N, C-alpha and C positions, 0 to 999 in steps of 0.2 A: 504493500500499500504505500502510495508518494503521498505527502503533504507538503504545502507549499503553505508558510507563516508568514501574513503581512502585516507589519509595523506602520501603524498612518497616523498623521498629522492633518489635523483641518487645517486648510489656511484660508478659506476665505468662507462665511457664514454658511453652513447645511442647512435646508428646505426641508427637511424627507422625515414622512413619519407614513404610516398606515391610516386607517377611515377616521381617526382621532388626529386633528391638527392642532390641537390643545397637548400633546404629545409629540416631541421625535423618536427618532427610532430608526436605523439602518438596520432594515428585512433584507432577508437572501435574496428573494426574487427581484428585487431592484436589480442589485449587483448582480446575478447571470443575466437579466436583461441588458442590462449596460454592457456586459462583457459581449453579450452576440453581436452589439451592435458596432462594435470596435472593432470584434470578429470578419465582421461578415466586410464592412470599410477597408481592413490592411488583406485579411486573406484575400476577399473579393477582388482587390487589386494585381492581386499576383493568379488569382486562375479566370483572370482577363470578365470576369462576371459570366461567367460557365452559369446557367441555373441548375441545371441538374447535379454537375460537379459540386458548388458549393450547398445546396442541399443535402447530398449523402454525406458530407465531411463533417457540415455543422451538425445534424443528426445522430454523429456517430459521436461525437464530445459532446454535445449539451444534451440532446435527447430529442424526444419526440413524444408526442400523445397519440401520435396516427398508427396504426394497426394494415400492415401489406402479407402478400401470401409467405414473404419468407422470416418475417421475425413478427416476434409481440411485442406489444408495446415499450420500446425501449427507453430505456433510463439513462440520466448523466453521468457521462463515465464519474462527476465529481460532485460533493456536495459542500455546503457552505455554512461555517460556523464562523459567530462573529462576538467574539468575547472584548474584556474590560475597556469598555466604553464607558468616558465619563458621562457625569449628567448635562444636562441640557438647559439653553437659558427658557424662562417662558416667552407668551408674546408679548406687545408691548413696550418691546426697548426701540428707543429711539433711533431715527437713521443717526450716521455718523455724521459729524460736523465738517465741514470742510472750507478751504482758505477759498475765496473772491477766485482764484487763479485755474479753480479745478472745476467752477462751474459753469453753465451754460444757461446763454440768452435763450427765453422761452416765451412768446406771450406779454414781452416787455418785462419779465423779472428772471432775477437766477435763477436755475433750478440744479438740483445734485445731478449729475450722472447717478451715484448710487441706486436714487428713487427712481429713475428713469430704465438703469437695467432691470431694476430690483421690481418690477411695477409689479402688485398683485402678491407679492410677497413683504412688500413694503406698502404700505395706503395709511391717507389720509386720516389723520382722527379729529372731526370734529370737535368732539369733548374736549379736549388735552391740545388744538390747535396746533399738531408737530404730525409727520409721518412717522411711523411705527411700524415695526414687526406685528405681519398680521397673524401671524401662527409659530407655534414653539421651534427653537432651531436650535442646532450644536454651534458653537461660535469657535473663530479661530483658536487654534490651540488646543483645541481638541483631540483626543488621543484615542486608539479603537486599535484591536487586531482582526486579521480575519483570513481563518486559515480553509484553504482549500483541500479537500481531503478527496484523493481519487482514490474508487473501490477498484476501479475495475482499470486495469493493465494501458498504459499508454503511450506511444511510441516517440522517438526523439521529434520529430516532425508536430504532433500535433501538440506536442509541450510547445515546443517552439513556436507555434500560431498561438496556444493558448495566452504564453506570454506575451508576443506582438498584441494581443487584444486585451491585455494585463498595460498594458506598457501605453496604448493609444489611452487607456480608460485615465492612468494618472495624466500625463505630458498635456495631454488637449480638453478633456471632459472634466465634467465633474458628477455629485450625488446629489440627486433632490431638484428638488423647485426650482427655474432657471440656471441651469446649471452650461446651458449655452450662451447666457450671459455672464458668464463668470461665476458665478455661486456652487456652493460646493465641490471648489478644489482642492484637492489631496497632495502632501507630499507623502512618499513612500517612505518613510526612514530607514530601512534595510534593503534598498534599492538595487545596492554592488551585489547583495550575495540574489537577490531575487532574479537579476536581470543577466549574471554574468553567465548562463550557459548564450543567451544571444552575441555576446561579445561586450568589450570594454565599451565601446561606442554606444551601447541601451542604459549604459549604470549611469550616466550623469543627471543631475537633476535641473538642468534644462536642456532641451532637444540640439541635439547636434543639427543645424540645416544640411547638412551631407546627406541625414538620414533621410531627407523628405523626399531627395530627388530619389535614393535608391525605391523608394515604396509608390512614390508617383508615378514615376519609370514606367511603371509595369504596366500600366492603361492607358492607350492612344486616346480612345474614346471621352463618351461624356456617359459616366455609370448610368444606369437603371435605376439606382437609388443611391444616397448617401456614402459617398466613399471616395478613396485617391483614386484621381488621375492627372494626366499630363497638366491639368488646368489647375490643382488644386494649388495655395499659393500660403505659405507660413510666413508671420509675422511677428518679430521682436521689437521690443519698443523699453523707452528709458528703464533701467529698474529704481525703484519708490523706497521709502525707509518704512510704508505698511501696506496693508493688504486694501486699508481704504484709498490713500491715493493712490495706488496702481490701478484699484477699481476705476475709482474716478476718472485719472489719467485717458485710461483704453474707452470708459464710458464717453467721454468726450470729446473724443479723435471719431468714437463711430457715430454721435449724433449728427458730428460736422460733415462727416460723409454725406450721412441722408441727407443733409437739409441742400446738399447741391442738385436734386433728385427732385424731380416733379413728382406729387404727393402720389399722384396715380401709379408712377412707377415704382414708387416702393416697394411693394407684392411681391415683385422681386426678389426682394430681402427675406421675404419673409410674409405669411398670410394668414389668417385673414387680418385686415386693417381698420380703424373705427371709418364708419361711411360712405366705405370702398369697397362694389362689387365689383369683383374680373370676371367671374362666369357662376351661375345657378348652381354645378354641377360641380364646380372647389369650393369644398369646404374649408381644406388647411394644408398649406406646404411647408412647412416647418423651415428656418432659417439654414442657408448653408454655411452660418460662420457660427466657428467656435471659441467663443471669451475665454480666457485660460488665464489664471496669476499661478505663477510659480516661485518656488523658493528658492532662491539661489545665491551663496556667494553672503548670507545674510541681508539679501534685498531679495524684495518682490518684486518682481519682474513679469506684465503683462503680455499676452500673446494675442494673436490673433490666427486661427484655420479653417480656410474657407475650402470649402468641397460642395464644389458644385456637380447638379445632377441633371438629367432630365427634367425638367419641369413638372409635367404633369403627363406623362406617356398615354396614359388612359385614357386619359379627355380629349382627345382631339385626331384627328384622320393623320395619315402619317404626313401630307404636306402645312398641314398647320404644326403638327409638333416641331416639326423643323425650323419656322419661323417662331414660334414660340420662343425655343430653345437658343434660338440665335438673339433674339430680342432678351432674352436672359442673362446670357453670358455677357453684351453690350454695357446693360443698365449696370452689372456687377462690375464691369471692368471698370466704368467713370467711378463708382465707389470707392474703388480698390486704388485706383489711381488718385484720390486724393487723401486717404487714411494713410498710405504708401510713405506720404512728406515727412511724417510724424516717423517712420521707423526704424530702429538701427541698425535692423537685421532683416534680410527678406531672402526668400527661398521661394522659385517661383517665376 
């Protein structure tokens, strides 16, 4: 039996819970779902997004609830155990105070980029006349352990693919609500031991940009779903002294980039938008951007990963699909050209 014991520390507030938003908790199904996502994003590119091959490999590792003629219901090769989780913060904590230079102008007054990025988990409290957390959360500095227990044999290739999915989650994603907007970023404290089988370049606390090239160059087209491809871009911004300043800074750049786009065109950065309808059949299109805050050399480094994919391949006929996809890429390129002005490191 193989066990991978990971030690984590929360970098940016993590809004993760079960049915009760008044109680923060880290649940195994949430972790497994995120690992599936990053496995598909990274391994999918290597497999050229071949649907049947991806499905077969994914089911072997993560399991499936479906039955076929050859096998019974397939269980996952691993289970997840969460331990040593510290206490959480209750709802009603005020939004961090920021210097004026980190705020942005909106409707004639200055607003906090953190409140913008955290919309939904940070809300205006009329009674207290302040922006506060709307649910319980794990604060920055909270530590917890996750053990991945492999009860079934796993070969070297499967282990490497699993570790790359974990690497993707740790370095680009986050846990909980608003994770694509920078919340729930974590630091893997024993990353050097965990990622050693992948090579030294995977063990750093800040992604080596050359790794992005290796992963993205596996696929030249526009993926059918969110994943790495030649169009992927990774940006790192100036390190900050606190997670608050780091998230506010990248949030400021994100808002600045959105402002240069006509309001209706902003649907290509994530849909739905208030008072804007793109198509009656399109209910939701997740943002292709992943904001993350890495803790590196005693500083907080804000980053953005851009993973474009077909905008909505099931919604339109072939000619319309290509037209919409090109418009999606064009609008996002304008946005990227703007925010790239502030980046200190760009890969893409």
